[in-house]
C-alpha positions, 0 to 999 in steps of 0.5 A: 094439235101439231102433227108430231103430237098426233102421230102414233108411237113406234116401239122398237126393242134392241137386244144385245146377245146373252153372255157367249164363249167368244167372238167368232161367228159360231161361238156358242152361248156359256151356260150362263148365257143359256140361262139368260136366254130362257130368263129373257123369254120369260120377261119378254113375253109381255112386251108385245113383240110381233116380229124378230130380226137377228143376226146370223151369228149363233150367239145371237140366235141362240139368245132369242130362240127360247123366246121364239119357241115360247111365243111362236114368233119365227126368227128372221135371220138378217145378215145386216145385223151381224157383228161390225167388222173392226178390220185389221187394228193399226195398234195392239190396242184394239179398244183405242182403235174402236174408240177411233171409229166411234170418233170418226164414223168413216174411219175404216181399218184394212178389211173393216167397215167404218161406223157409218157403213155399219150403221147404214146396213143396221139402219136398212135391217131396222127399216125392214124390221119396222115394214115387215115384222109388224108393230113391235119388232125385236132386233137381236144384234151385237154390242158394237152395232147395236151401240151405233144404232142406238146413237142414231136415235140418241146422240148421248150413246157412243163408245163409253156406253158400249164399253158398259154395256152388259150381255144381254143388254135390252133397249126400248126405242119409242118414236113418234114422228121424228122424236125418238126416246131410247129407255134402258130396260136394265131395271127389268132385267136385273135377274139376268145377273146370275 
C-alpha cells in the first residue's frame, strides 16, 4: 500500500459569512443573515468541528456566533482571515479589476494586495487552524479570500466561482497526503435560501 493510501484524511470546513448589510468591517448581518446563522448552527452540529478561526469582521463573527454558543467551541479571531483588500481600482468596473487579479496573481492595485499575498496570509491562517484548532477546524472568512483558498486546493475555483458564490457558502476540504478534494455543502445548506 502506498503512503497516499495509508495517510489519514484531514477535514477542514470553510465558510463564507451569512448575508450582510454592507462591505465595511463593521457591517452587521441582515435579518435574513441572522436567521441563516441560526439555521447554520443547527446544521453544523453534526460535522464534528473541533475549532473555529474567524475573520475579525462583524459579518463573519456574527455568522458563527450561534454555532459557537450552541457547541461551546470558542471563536479564535484571526486578522489574516479578513476580506482581501482590492485597493484603488484603475477603473469603475471593480469586477473587471478583480477578475484581472485572478488571472494575474501578482497584480496589486494601489493600497491593495495581490491574490498571491492574500492567499499567503490565508494559507498561514489555515495552517494555524490545522495545527491549533484540533482535528476538524472551521474557517470563517469572505468570498474573495475563500475562493483563493479553495483554488489552492482545486484549480477549478476562480473568478467565475466567486461570482456565483452565495452568502453563506460552506465547503468541506478533505485532504489525504498531497491529494485534496473540495466538496460544496450547498445541497446541505439549501434551507438557508429563505
